[in-house]
N, C-alpha and C positions, 0 to 999 in steps of 0.2 A: 502494499501501499503506501502511497505517498502521499505529501501532506496536504490537509483539507484546507479548503477555501470559501466555501462561501458562510451559509446560514451560523449564527451564533448558537454556542453549543445550548443555553437554555430557551432558545423556539423550538417548539415540539407540541406537538398532540396534535387533537382535532377529530369531529364524527364520523364515525366509520364510512367509508367512500361508497358507493353503487356499483363501482368498476369490477369486473368480474373475473378479469386477469389480473395477478397479484402485483405483476411490474407496475402493470398503468394503474393500478390502484395506489401503487403506493406514491408513484409519480403525482398523481391527482392531488392524494393529501397532503403533498410536499408543497405546489402551487397554491391548492383553496385555502387551506390551513395555516401554513406560515409566509406563503406571500413567496417562495424560492423559486425560480424555474429549474433549476438544475440541483443535485446533489452535489456534493464535495466528494472528492477522489476517495474512493473505498466505501462509503456510505451506502450506494446502490447495491453491492453486493454482500454485504453485511445484511441489510435490509430484507432483500429477498431473498437470502438463506435462510432468515428465520421466520421469514412470511409462511415460506415452505414448509417448514415443522422443524427445521434443524438445530441441532444447538451451537452455540458459539462462545466463547473468549474471545474478548475485545480489547488490546491495550491501546489506548489512544490519547494523548495531551490534553489536560486541561484548556476547554477555550476550542478543543477540536472538533465535537459534531456528536458526542458520545448519547445522548437524550434521545436525538432522534432514531436511531438506530434500534433502540426497541420502543420507543412513540408509534412511529409509523407502523411497527408489526403489529403493535396491539390494536389500533383503527384500522387496519383489514381485515386482520384473523376473527374469529365471531369470539364474543366471549369476553372476558374483562384481563386486562394486562396487569398482575399481582409484580410490585414492585418492591424488593427489599431492600430500604435503604436505613443506615444507622443514623438519621440526621432529623432524629424527632423535630428538635426546635425549628428545622426548616421544612419541614411535612406541609404549615399553611401558606409561606411563602410561593412553595414550589406548584400546589394547587391552585393557587389565586392564578398563576401567570398558564398554566395550564385552559383554566376556565375562561381567562383574556380572550385564549384563540378560540373559544366555542369547544374545548374538550369535557365531557362528562369525567370529572375527577373527584378521588376523595382519599379520604386516610380514616386508618384507625392506629389509635394511639391512646397511651397514658392520661393526655391533655384533655381528653373529651370525658363527659359524663355518659352516665348509661344509655339515657336518652340519644345523645348524640350520636353512640354509638349504635344502637337499636335502627335509628334511621340512616346510617351508611349500610350497612348488613342489608337492610331491606331494598334497598337500591341494589347493591350487588348481588342478590336473590332473584330481582326482576330482572335482568339483564340489563340496568339503566346506566352502567357505569362503564368508561371505557380503560380506564386506568385507578387502581387500585392503593395506596401508597401503605407497608405495612414497616415495624421496625422490627428485627431477628426474634427480639424476646416474644413480641407478638404474636409469629407464626409460630413461635415452640409451643404457646398453649393450645390445648386438646380442644378447646371451646373453638378457636381460628380455626384449625385444621379442619374442625369437623365442618364449621361455615363454609371453606373452599369448598370440601366434596360436595356441598348441595347448588353451587353455581357453576358456573360456566366458565375455566378459565383459557387465558388464547394467549399466553404467555407468561413464564417467570422471569424476571430483569433483576440479577442481582447487584447493585450500584456497589461503587467502592471495594468492589471485591478483594481487594489488596490487604481489607482487613482480615482475611482468613488466613494469613501468612505469617508465622512469627519473624518471617525473614521482612516484612513487608515494617510501616512506620506507625501504623494505626492499628495495633491487632485486637479484634474483637473477640472474645470464646465462642460467643454464641455465633457465631458467623460456623463454626465449626457443624453446625447442624444442619446446614444446609444441605449438605450431601444426602439428605432422606429427598430431597424434594424429588428425583429421579425416580427415588422408592415407590413414592407412594403415589405420585402421579406420570408414570412413565412416557406418557401420551402427548405430555404438555412439554414444547419446547423451552431450555433456559439457554440465558444470553447472560453473562457475567462480562462486568465491565469496572476497568480503573484506570485512572489518568497517568499510572505510574508504577514501573515492573522491571526490576532488572531480569535477566534469564534466571536468579534464582525464585524469586519472589514467583515469577510466571511458572514455573515447574512445580513449587508449592501451590500456587491456586490450582492450577491443573488438578494436581492428586487431591485435594482435600475436599473438592467441589466432585469429583469425579469425571471431569470434564475431558479425560484422553482421546475419546471416541469424537469430541467437538471439532469445527475448526475454529483455527485461532487468527484471529485478524489481528495484525501490527501495524500501524499505523508508523509513518514518520513523526519523530518522535520534536522535531524542529518547531521553535517559533518566535520567526523570524523577525516578527513586531516586537519583542522582548529585547532591549539592550541588556548586557549582562555586565555589571561592574562591582570587582571587590577593591576595598582601598583599607590602606593599613589603619588602624583603631588607631586616632590619637584623644580628640575629647569625643567620643561619637555623638553626644548630644548636639555637640554645639555643628557638627561634619555633616548632621542631619537634619539640622536646621537651614546650613546654609543648602543644602541640595532642596528642599522643599522650597523657598524663597526663591532660590534662580533657574528651577525646573519645571515644579509641579506647584505651584501658587494658586490657592482654591483649588485643587485637584483632591481627588478620590484617593486615598490609600491606605494599605496596613503596614503597620511596623510591627515587629515580633522582636521579643525579649524574652532570655531564659527563665528571667526568674518574676514572681509578681511582685516582688519590691521596685524593679527594674521595670516594670509595666507602668506601676501606678508614678514613679518618679520622672518617667520620659511622659508621660500623658501632660500630667501637671507642669512638664518643663516647654513642653509644645503650646499649651493656655496659655502660659504665662507670655510668651513669645508671638500671642494673635493668632496661633494657628488653633481651628477649632478641631480636639479630637477627644476622646473618649478611650478608657482602660477595659478591658476584657480580659480577666483569668478567673481560675476556681475558687479564688477566694472571695470572690465576690459573692453579694445576694444572688439566688437563681433570680429571683426578678430583674434585678438591674443587668444580669448578663442579657437578662432576654431584651430589656427596653435599650441596650445600648447595641446591641445584635438589627434592633428593628431600627434605629433611628438613623444606622451606618447603610443599611436597604434603603431606606426610603430618601434617604436626603442627599442632597448633593455638595460633593464638596468636604465630606469628614473624613478623619483619617481616624480609623483605628489601631490602637497599638493592645497588642494583643500575645500572650503564648501561645503554644502552637495548639492549645484547646479550643482556637478560634479559626476558622474559615473553612475545614472542609465542607465540602456544598453548595458554597455563597454562590452565588449564579449572578453575580451585583457584574454588567457586563464593562462598566466605566470605572473601572479600579485601574488609574492611570501608573502607579508604583506601588513595590512592596518591598520594604527594608526590612534587613536583618541587621542590628543592633550589637548582637551573639553568634557564634557564629553553628550553624544547625548542626545536629548530631549524624545527618547523614544524607547523602545526595539525593536520593529518594525524597527525604524529608522537603530538602531546600527544593526540590525541581518543584514535586507538589505546591508547596507556598507560593513562589513565584510566577506556578503556573496561575498562580488568581488574578494576575495582573494584566490585562489587554485581552479580555475571552471575548470584544468584540473586532477585535485584528486592528487595533488601531496602535498607533507605537507608543508604546511602554518602559519604562525601567525596572529591571531587578537587582536593587543594590545591597551589600554586605559590607559592614564596617569587622574587619576581624584582627586580630591581637593575638599578643603570648599569651597573655592572660586567658583566651578562650581555651587553648590548646592545654594550658597547664589544668583548667577547671574541667575540662572534659574529660582529661583524662585520668583526674582523680576520681571523677564523677565515676566512671566506668571500674576502676579498679574496688573504690568501697560501694560498689553494687551491690542489692540482694542475690541477682540469678549467681544460676550455676557458674562453673567454667566456660560451657560451650554460650552460655549468654553472653557472656563478656566478652568472647573473642569475636562473639556478631558485632558487637556492636565496636570495638577496636576495628574491626572489620571497613564498617561503614564511615567510620571518624578517618579512618585514613585516606579511604579513597576522597572524602568531602575535604580533607588535608591537603591531600596532591591536586584536587581542583583549585584550590586558593591559592598554591605555592608554584603551578603553573605559568611558564612563559610563554606557551601556545597560545592557539585560539580558546578561549572558554566553550562556547558553545562545540566546539570539535570534541573538548574532552565529556562534554555531558551527554551528548549522543554518542560517545562509544561506552561509556558506564551501560546504556543503555541497551547494547547493542548494537549501535549504528555506527559499523566503524564506516572509515573512508571520506568521511564529510571533509570538504573543500575549508580553509578558513572564511566567518562570516562575515569581516570588514564591519560588523555591528555589536561588538565586545570591545572592551576595555585596551584588551591585550592585544587588538587588532589596531583598536584608534591610535592607542598611544603603545605600544611595545615596548615593554619593560628590559633595562638592558641585564645583562649577566657578567657574572663575578667567578672567578676562582676563589672558592671561599674554603680552599681545604686546609691553610695555616690558621686560619681565625676558628675555623673548627677543632682543629687538634689544640690550640693555645684553650679553647672552653672545654675539651673533654681533660686536658690534663691538669685544670683546675680542681673538676672534681675529685678525676684519680688520686691527687694528692691529698686534698681533703680526708678522702676516706684511707688511703694507705699509710698517711702520716699522721692523721689528727682524728680519726675512724670518725668524722663528722660530716654529715650531709647537709647541703642548705639548697632554698630557694634558687630562681633564676638573679633577682634584684642586687641579691648578696655576692655571688658570683661575679656580675660585672661591675660591681663595685670594686673587688677584687683583682678585675683586668684593668681596671681603666687606675689601678693604682688612687683608690681613695679611702683614707684613713678613719673612716665612719666608727661611731661607738662602737659598735657591733665587729668590724674588724680589727679595730685595738683590741677592744672585750678576750677576743680569740687569739688575738696576735697574730692573724692571717696577714701582716704588713711585713713577713718574714718568710714566706713560702716564694718560691724561686717564682710564680708565674704572678706575684704581685707586682701590678703595672706595666705588662707583657703586653698588654692591649691598647694601648694609648693612640694608635693611627685610627682606630674607630670612635667616634662619640657613642653614645648613650644609647639613644634609638637604634644607631645601627647593630651594636650588639643585642640588643634585645631581637632584633631583627634576625640574626645570627642564631640566638638562642631557640625562637620560634621557628627556623627551619630545619634546624640540625634535629628539634623535636619531631617537627612534620616526617621526616624522612625514617624515624625509630631510631638514631644515634642516641638518645639521650630518652629515657622514662621516670614518668613521676611517681615519686612513691609517697604514699604515707598522706594522711588527712591535710597537714601542710605544707603540700606540693615539693616537697624537696627533689633534685634531679640525683637520676643515679645513671651509670653506663649501662648499655646491651650486649648482648652477643654483638653488634654489628661496630661497637665502637672501637675495637681493637685493631680493622682494617684501616680506620682511618688516622689511629695514631702511628702506628707503624707506616705510614702512607702508602697503602694498596690500594685504597681508593679515594678518588678525588670526590671532593665535593662543590657541586655549580653551584653559584645560589643566584637567587631573583635581589635586583637593586629596584625596589619599587618607583615609579616615576615623582617627584617632587608634586606635581599638581594632578588632580584625578582627572581621567577623561570626562567630556562633553559625550551626551549619546549623540549617536549619529542622528539618531530618531526626533530629536529636539534642533540640530544643527543645522539639518539638513543635506549630511554630507549620507552617502548612501552604502550599502554594502558589496561585496565582492559580486555577489551572484544576483544582485538586483532587489533580492525579495526587499531589503528594509524600503528601497527606494520606494515602491509599490506601497509599501504602508504607510509611508509619509505623505504621498501621493493622495490617499484614500481620506487623508485625514485636512489635508489645504483646502480652504474656503477661502473666494475671494471676498472682501469688506462686506458686499452685497447678500451675498451667501453667509455670511457667517452673523450679520443684522438679523435673516431669517433664522438663521440655528437658534439662536439665542430668543427669539421670539417664541418660536417652537417648545424650546425648554421650559421658559416660563410657563406655557399652556400645559404642558405636560406634568411640571411640578403641581398645579393646581389642581387637574384633575386627577393625579396619583392622590394628592391630598384628600381631595371631596372622596375619591372610593376607598380609601386606606390600605392601597398597596404598594409595591415598590414601583418610581419610576419608572424603569425598565420594563415592569411589565406592560404597561401601556404601548412603549414604542423604544428602544436599544435607541442610541447617537449614532452608532451608525447609520441606522434607517431616517433619522431626522436628519444626519449632514447632507446624503442622497436626495431628499426631498429640498431640504435649501438648495443644492445645488442645482438640481434640475427641474423644481419652481413649478409643480405641476399644477392646471388649473382646472381640468375637470378632474371627476371620480375614475374614469379609464383608466386618466393619466396614471393618477393614486397608487391605482391596481397592479400596474408595472414597477412598483419601486421594491427592492428587496424588503423582506419582512412585513410588506403590507397583505397579510391573509383577508379571505370571504369575511370572517369575522370583525374583525379591525377596521377593516373598511366599511364595513356598515356601520358601525358601532360609532367609528372615530373621523371618518372619511371627509364630514362635511365638515368636523369642525376645523382640523388639520387647513382644507382651503380656506376656512374664513380666517385664519389666524394668519395664513399669509397673503389675502387680501388685505388684513392689515388696519 
């Protein structure tokens, strides 16, 4: 499968088609319900396979169009499509988005009272639902299984399928029970979908869900509209503020932090500096979390500062940036989280501030984690891959795609290492000096210290701790004055990233590893990255394009004339008022990409408006005249 290129992932659903031939019925649903003339690459093949009754496992990036792959078959096949999703807090918004398209959708979960659940169950049994959303926990209940036995099921869709895999980053034990779907309902096709999966996760999903005989569809994981940037961490909150003011003023975005306290502090910092920001983490009251999530989805230009507890299943298409103030624990988590930017295909930024403290902290967390040795090894493998991505001097995108099994990609021209290639230098001698300091402390004094103290020794600083332990008498004292403190911290960071040093104990002391001796003996060279003094500006914002032209096309889609920009803002104001009146997120009315196309083409009639991507039959009837009136303004 190649990269998918048309409809936003959150556009989905619609009433059953009267067409007889499955392929024709699927195309009719796409055009009539979603307002799109053609499928993205790969979607048609998946949809026709599932419509024909086949099982499927779909690996497709966030924003790639996964939803359509089960929603259209659910509309074409007789019965109700049952969607298993872990996202109870988002089910109402998912259903609202489908209903706006004319789809008969509903959900069953713990937020409903008995009367509400009874109403939904009656609709299902009467065959009056196209899609029914369930959490895996509810599907396990005998009463739910009995209900499904009495109705007509068109398919089972297992969304966020990586939750079944312990190699994945959102493991949910209840997903393990989903292997029973095939046994209880053998005639009902199953489609499992995930936005991220390495070969190891792919294999585990296959085995745990019993999908060895299913057709497997693996999409191109490239998101060319996203500019990936990883910068050295100095003053991360200030660096973030500079990014938002310079490149994303007034934009919606997500900022990820590792701890709850960091979330609160960062949100307060942004608010105090004039940025509309909200915190989100498990330590907040459930009602507060729900309110903040609702505001983020429904209001324009809000920044959500969150732990990774936030974001899975968020369909907000106009998130213009995702920033990480702490190092993610895995490439899978990083890719999933950054993929929440730019779901509408317009230019977006994935920005990460990364420093020595991140490496020390995460190494320490792994060593002190409660899992068994195999679990800690898995965590170490994930972290090593993330560190390699941070320290690479090659194209970030090439590294990301290779991690997910897509080898041989060309440099993208739209990441920081392509836009501002970092210099490299032979850091072997510096690494030897650092390792020698660790060795001499261990052998001569039987002592272990953290990175800061080691840097003080190498720089010849007679600090209180240095003099207390008489470390100024070591032969390595002051041997590293050719580098400054920031450069030495970079050396420590890169040596740790390569596994030439390890972190030990709760105080984060540094110790030698099995590979340290090769460097000390001079049989292993250590090439290091010298970060550019100034971070690269996004090609998507500056107007420079990628090597293959993909980023240029993404930019072109966002460019509007002054007249069209005025129309776009007028349409956005109408959409905001309409969404507020209906109590739904603005994107449920229309996506930004659709409003931009309307503003650019300025349709004069309903027939003209019907040709715009994203304007389906139901939305044309419901909003068409209002859009024309707004344009006439």
